[in-house]
N, C-alpha and C positions, 0 to 999 in steps of 0.2 A: 504493500500499499504506500503510495506517495505521502510526503510530509503534508500533514493537514495545516490550514491557516491557524494562527495563534488563538483566534476566537473559537475555534472547534475542538482545541486539544482536550478541554474537560470530557469530552464523549470519545475520546480517541480509541478506548478499548472496546466500546460497543460498536463503533464504526468500521473496525477492523473486519468485521464479519462479512462486509459488502465489497464489491468491486468499487474501483475509485470513483467512477461516475455516479454510482448510486449513492456512496458515502458523502460526495460534494453535494448532491441534490438534497438529501434528508439533512446534512449539516447546516444548509442555507435556511431551514426552517426551525431549527433547534433555538437558536437565541430567542426569537420572538415567543415561542412556546414556553421556553424556561421563565420568562418574564411573566407569563399568564399563571403559570403553575406555583412557581415559588419553591424553595427548598423543603424538604421534609423535616429538618431540624427545627424550623419555624413553625411548622404546621403542629408539631407535637409539643411546642413550648408551653403552650397554656393548659395542656391536659393534666388531669389529676395524678397525683403521685406524691410519696413521702418527700418533704423537703430534705435536701442535702447540700446546704451551703449555697455557695454561688460558684458559677462556672464561666463567667464572662460578662459582657456589657450589652445592653439593649437600649433602644431608643425610645422605650415606653416601659412603664412600670409604676409603683407607688412611691410617692415622693419621701417615705421614710428611707428607701433605698437609692435615693439620688445621690451621685458623687460629691464627696466633700469639696471638690475644685468647683462644682457647680454652685454650691453654697456660698464659696468664697467669692465667686462672680456676682452673686446677688449682694453682697456686702459692699463691693467696690463699684460694681457697674450695674445698678439695677435695671436700667433701660435695656441693656443687652441681655440681661437674664430674662426679662419679659419676652424680649423678641425671639430668643431661642426657645423658650416655652411655647410660644404662639406656632413656631415653625416646626416643632417636633425635633430640634437639634440637640436637645439635653440628653445626657448620659446617665444610665441607670444599672445598678448592679442586677444581673439576670440570675434568678433563682434557679437552682438546680434541683431536679427531681430524682428521686430513686425508682427507676422503671426497669424491670426484669427485661433484659435484651431479648431473652428467648420468646417472650410473649409478643414482641412487636414484629410486625411484618407489613409489607405492602402488597396488596393484591390487585390486579387490574383484569378486568372482564372487557372483552373486545366484542363489539357487535359485527356480526358477519352478515346482516340481512341485506336487502336490496337497497336501503338507503345509503349504505356505505360502499356500494360498487363504484367503480371508477376511481375518480380524483379523491373522494374522500379516503380511499384506502392508503393513498400516499401520506396524507395526515395522520392517519391511524398508526402506520408504521413508525413515523417520527415521534408520535406520542408515546409509543412503547418503548423505543430507544431512550428517550428523556426520562420517563418513569423509572426505567431500569437502573439508570445512572444515578438518579435522585435517591433511590433506596440504598445504593452502594455507598453513596456519600454520607448517608445517615447511619451506616452500619446495620441495617435492619435486612431481614429475608424478603426477597423479591420473588413473587409468583404470578402467574397470568393464566388465563383459560379464555374460552371462547363461549359467549354468552348463550349461544344457541345449543351448545354441547349439553344434552340432558345427562350425559355419563360424568358431568362435572369433574372432568380431567384438569388439574393444575400442573403447569410447566413451570420448573424452577430456573430462573435466570434466563438469558438469552444465548441461543447457540444456533448453529445452522440446523440441526436436527429439530430443535423445538420449532423454529421458525417455518419449518416445512409445514407444521399443522396449520398454521395462520395462511401460508401461501395457498394450500389446496382448498380452504373452506371458504367458498362463497355461495351462499344460500339464498333461495328466492323467497323466503319467508322472513318476516320480521320477528323479533322476540315477543313471545306471548306469556301468559300467565304461568303455563306450565313450565317453561324455561326458568322464571325467576322463583318458582316455587322449589325446583330442584336444587337451584344454587343457595337458596335460603336454608334449605334442609342441611346442605353441605357446609356452609360457612357459618350458618347462625346470624343473629343480628349483628350489626356492626357495633364495636365497642371503642372505648377511648383509646385504647392501645394499638388498634389496627387502622392502618391508612388503605382504604377500600375505593378504587376508582372504576367507573364505568365509562368506556370510551366508545361513541357510537352516535347515533341521531340525537338531535336536540331534545326530542321529546321524551327521551328515556328518564330525565330527572324527575319528571312527575310520577311515572308509573312505578319507579323503583325508590320512591321517598322512604327512607328509614331502612333501606336495605345497603346503601352505600354512603360513604361519607363525601365524595366529591364526583363531578362529572366533567367530561370533555366532550362537548357537542361539536361535530365536525360537519359542514354542509357545504355544497358548491356555492360559490360566488355568483349571484344572478345579476350583477352589473355588466351591461353590455360591453364587450371587447375586453374584459379584464379576465386573467387567468389567476385564480386565487381560491382560497377557502375562507369560509366564515367559521372562525373558532370561538366557541364559548366555554368558559371554565366557571362551574358552579360548586359551591361548598354547602354542606348541611347547615352551616350557620348563617346562610343568606348571602354571603359573599359572592360577587358575581363580576367576572372580567369578560372582556370581548375584543376581538382583534381580527383584522384580516390578514392572511399570510399568503404570500405570494408562493406560487408552485414552481418547481424545477422545471428545466426545459421539457417540452412535450416528449421527446424520445426517452428521457430519463424517467418521465412519469410512467409512460408505457411499459417500461422495463421493470419498475417498481411494482406495477399491477400485476405482471405476468409472472415473472420470476426475479426477485431482487437480489438473489444469490448467484445468478448465472453471470460468468465472464464473457459469454458470447455476445457479439456486437448485434445490436438490434435495428431492424429496419421496419417501418410501419406497415401494417397489413391494412389495406383498404379493400372493401367488397367492389368487385368490378361494376362500374356505373358509368353511364353516359353523360352524367351531370344532371340528368332530369330526376326530380324528386318522385321516388317510387318506381324508376326504372328498372332497377335490379332485383325487385321483390315482386311476387305475384301470387295471389290467393287463387285456389281453386273456386269454381261457381258455388260449391256448397260450403266453402270455408274451412274444410277439414284438412287441407293440404296447403303448405306453403312452398312455392317453387323459389329456389335461390341459385343463381349461376355461380360456378366455382372457376377458379383461377385455371384449372386444366380443360375447360370448355364444357364439362358435363353440367347438367341441371340436376340439382338434388331436390327431391320432394320431401318435405319434412311433414310428419305428422302432427296435427295440432290438437291436443287433448280438449276434451269438453270442460274440464274443471281443473283448477290448480292442483288438485289431489290426484288426479289421473295421470299415469306414466304414458308418455309419448310411445309410439310404435318405431320400428327402425325405418331409417330413411330409405328411399328408393332413387334410382339414378337413371337419367336419360342422356344418351349419348349419340349424337349424329354420326352415322356411317361416315368412313373417309370420302373426302371430296364432296361432301354435303354440308350445307349450312341450315341452321335451325331457323324456322320461321316461327313456330307457335309450339305451345306446350300445354297439356291438360290433364285431366284424371277422370277416367271412367272405368271403375274397377281395376284398373292398373294405369301406369302411365301411358300416355299417348302423345303424338306430336306431328308436326308438319315440317319437312325438310325440303330444300331446294337443290336440285342438281341440274345446271345448266338451264334448259328451257322447260323444266318439268318440276312440277309440286308432287311430293310424294307423302301422302296421308298414311300414317301408322297407326295401328291399333284403333281403328274407327269404333269398333264394337266393344273394346276393352278386351284385356287379356292377351296371351301370347299367340293366339290361334287366329287372331284377327289378320286377314290379308292386307298387304299394302296396295294403295290405289295410286295411280299416277295420273295427274292432271296437267293438262298444258297451262302454260302461263305465258304473259306478254311482257315487254319491257315496261309497260305502265304499272306492273305488279310491284316493281321494285325501283321506280323512279325516285331518284333522290330529290329531297327538297319539296316534295308534294305534301307533306304533313309533318305530323310530330311522331311517327310510329318508327323512325329509323333508329337502330341500335337499341331498341326496346325488346324486352321479354314479353311476347305477345300470348294471349290466351286463345285456347280452343275448346270446343265443347261437343260431346257426343249426345245425340238425342235419338231415341227408339221409337219410330211410330207403329212398328209391328215387330213380330219376331223375325221376319224376313229382311226388313228394311232398317237402316241405320244412317244417321245423318251427322256430319260434323261441320261446325261453323267457326270460321277462321278469318282472319284479315291479313293481307299481305302489307309489308312495309311501306308499299307505295300508296296505302289507303284504299284498297279494293276490298269489299267483303265477299267472301265466298261461302257456298254451302256445297259440301260433297256428300254423294250418295253411294251406298254400297247395297246391293241385293244379295243376301246370303244364299237365295236359292240357285244362283247361277254359279258355275265353275269358277275356280280361281282366276284362270286367265279370260274369263268373259264377264267379269264384274263391271256393271254399269258405271259409267264415268260421267259424271255431269256436275256442273257447277253454275251458280247464278250469281249475277252481279247486281248490287243493289245501290250503285252510285251512277248519277247521270254524267254524261260527258263533261269533263272538266271539273268535276267534283272530287274530294277525297274524304276518307274516313279520318277524322282528327283522333277519335278514341272511341273505344267500345267496351262494354262488360255485360256480364249476365247476372241478373238478380231474380232467383226464383224461377218463374215462367217467363220473365220478361228481358228482352235484350235491349240495353240502352246503347244508342248510336249517336254520335256527333259527327255530323257531315259539315264540310265547309267548301266554299268556292273562294279561292285566292283572288287578291285584286287584279284587275286587268284594265284594259283601255276604257271600259265602259262603267267601273265602279272603282272607288278609291280605298275601300276597305273590305276586310274579310266579310262575307256573308256566312253566317253560321245557323245551323239548325239542330235543335235537340230533338231526338225521336225515341220512342219507345216501342218495340215490336213485341207482340205476344207470341210465345212459341207453344201451340197447342201440340203435345206429343200424341195426341190422338187423332191428328188429321190425316186426311188421305194423303197418299205419298205423291200424289201429283199436284198437291196445292202447297204453296210456299207460305212462309210466316207473312202476316199482314201487320201494316203499321196501324198502332192504335191511337197515336197522338203525336204531336210536335209542338215545338216553342221556338220562335226565331229570336236570335240574340244580335243586337246592334252593336258591332264591334267599332271602337274609335279608328279613324283613319291612322296608319302607321303603326298599329298594334298588333303583334302576333298573338292569336287567341291561344290560351292554355287551357286544358281540361283536366279536371280531377274528378274521378269516379269514387262513389262511396257506398256506405250501407244504409238501407232504410229500415234497419233493425227488424227485419221480417220479410217474408216472400212477397216482396210489393215492387212497384216501379222504382227503378234505380234512383238514387240521388245523384245529379250531375251537376258539377261547378264549371262554369266557363267564365273567364277573365274577359271584360269587354274593353277595360284600359287598365293602366298600372293601379293595383291595389283595390280595384273595383271588380267584383264577382258577382254573376248572376246564378242563383242556385235553382236548379229545375227540379221538381218533384212531381211527376204526373202534369195535372193541369195547373199546378201552382208554381210561381216563380218569385224568387225573392232576391232583392239587390243587397249585397253586404260589402262593407269596406274592411280589408285586412290592415292590422296595425302597422304603422312604419317600422321597416326592418324585419318584419315576419315574413316567412316563407310559407305559402299555402300548400300543403302536402295530400289534402284529400277533403272529402266531403262526408259528413255524417249525420244521422238523425239523432235529435235529441229526444228526451224523455217526451212523452205525449202530452199534449194540453187539450183542455175541453172546449169545443166549440158549442157553446150554450144555445146558440140560434138553431144549428141543425142537430143538436143533442148527440155529438159524436166525438170520438177522440181523434185529434190530429196530430201529426207528426212535423214538427219544425225543423227543416233542414238546417246544418250548420256548416262552418269552415272549420277544418282541422288545420292547425298553424304549427309552425317549428319556430322558435324564437329563443332569445337570451342565449347566444352563442351556439345555437343547434342542440341545446340541452333540455329544452322543455316543450311539451307537447300541450297545446290548449284547444279548447273548442269555442268559437266565436259565433254568436248569434246575433239577433237585433239589438239586444240590451244588455248582453252578458259577455264576459271573457272567463270562462272556467278553466282552470288548470287541470290537466288530466294526469300527467306524469312527468317526472323528471328522469334524466339519463345522466348517470355518472360521467360518462364520456360523450364528446360530440356526436351526433347522429349523422351518418353518411347518406343513408337513404330510408324511405319510409313508404309503407302501402297499407291500404284500408280493405278489409274483407267485405265482398259483395254482399255477403249473406248473414253474417254475424257480427255483432259488436265488438270486432277484434282489430287491433292496430299491430303491425309488424314493423320492425326497424332494424338496421344494422349500425353498430357504432364503430369508431375508430380503433376499438380493442379488437375487432374482428368477431364480436358476438352477434347472434340473432336472437332477437327478443319478440316475443307474441304476448300482447297485453290484451286482457278483456275488461271492458269498461263496466260490463254487468257484474262481474266477480271483484272488479278493482283490484286485480292481482295479475302477476305474470302467469300465462300458461306454459311458456317454453322459454328457456334461456340455453343456448348452446354455442359453442365456439366453432367457427367454420374449420379450424384445423382438426376438430374432434369429429365433424362430419365426413371430412376427407378420409 
């Protein structure tokens, strides 16, 4: 380990456990933390114990223990005596207490729940290093454990072996009463001889009152453009201190979060993304699968559990054959997709399962024309519908913005499968986006500006897919809504969930920060906050329409703000926070069928959050998926 700066030498023994870059990063936070926490000797100074003479000087105390030199100053210079008394500069003899060393210890419990994922873990490790040295300087035993560990295992001191337990423990649940009861049974109530800390989310001081003597609350800073942590230190006697502590360099933070003991150089992992919010994640129409592109070109289909207590199934993978490009991906009994090979579109798995034959369709240059819409470099969805035991249909859209319907007749031999597709865009129009919600297909079509028009002409449509229709009848459009886009503005589209099998919620930008939300026959204009990025549309809890005696659903915008760390829902008269992410969010998607939101963060994790359960349904690292 290289020589530490003079200011960090008090923690040199503890920082020797880490590589140089991690030690320097943690060390930059320690002086501010030390000022908030204070030394353990002073914390124990006023606790009960048998008097045992004097062991030093103090700036506070009873005046019968005031130094004689101070009384002499009162005789000769009374004004100076009063000034020193008012500013707390007088010196007192400090009373020593006879406290059994064996009975004194410092215990730290670390919160490993979702509120401490990401950047707060950096502050958590720095606090652990500080409190370990603090106990060592006071000559007391130091032990620490994980608050959500119901086995209540305590680790003595800091070492590479004990820190391995902290490194691998990242839970998707917060500490509950069962966790606190287990630790209280193990440690008992806090007494005057024990220094007991809880390091974690700020709200733990209220739920653990009487169980701990002090708390360190760590949270992300919500100030735009600032990289830091909000740290609050509270004590049982009511003392409270607060400070904002700057984080180390981003790569150092990532290394601390992933593996602070590793000597290997670290490069940031990012989910492949085209830069479009939601472009790298895609839900299946039923919302039970999440498609994630991998760095090796494959598509991973992750199973989304129904509740936070359910275990997810194993992921499945779709890989385009050599010399073929992936066009769309979907799920019907199993993975299915559409690939492109030269002038052919190949539909794979139209009926679901491995026995589905491949269907070849012809394509034109317009199917892949660049610049015709917003679908290029996107992960596009496809769906299968069965109208009868003999017939199956797949709906998908090409990157050039043309909607297709492919048919397969199971009664024909494999080499005689009927090949047909239909096109639902007039000449000169493109599909800007599309999605399926229940039995409805939401389509946003647009006509680019030209000699006869100055702005985009956008139309939002919803098509009903009647799965019992005759195989010669195509889906029909049941409604539409025109959006007037400002000249010079490229419209953006965000699909969302209507919270049920209903017409999709679709948001279209008409100008910067102004969005039109369309849900069936109803359209609503909303304004996104300054600096926020709209990443989806969502249905809010229903409200009662007393005139028609029915429950309506108010569509909302889903926005990403505060340094891409906070997801919020914006309506006509409210801005509700949904979830905070410990690391900046790279890309985000909304389920078309369930109240679920998925995102990837800069730490390479995929997270699925349910607004109904107000909990994470899935959290997995991409490297574990691979």
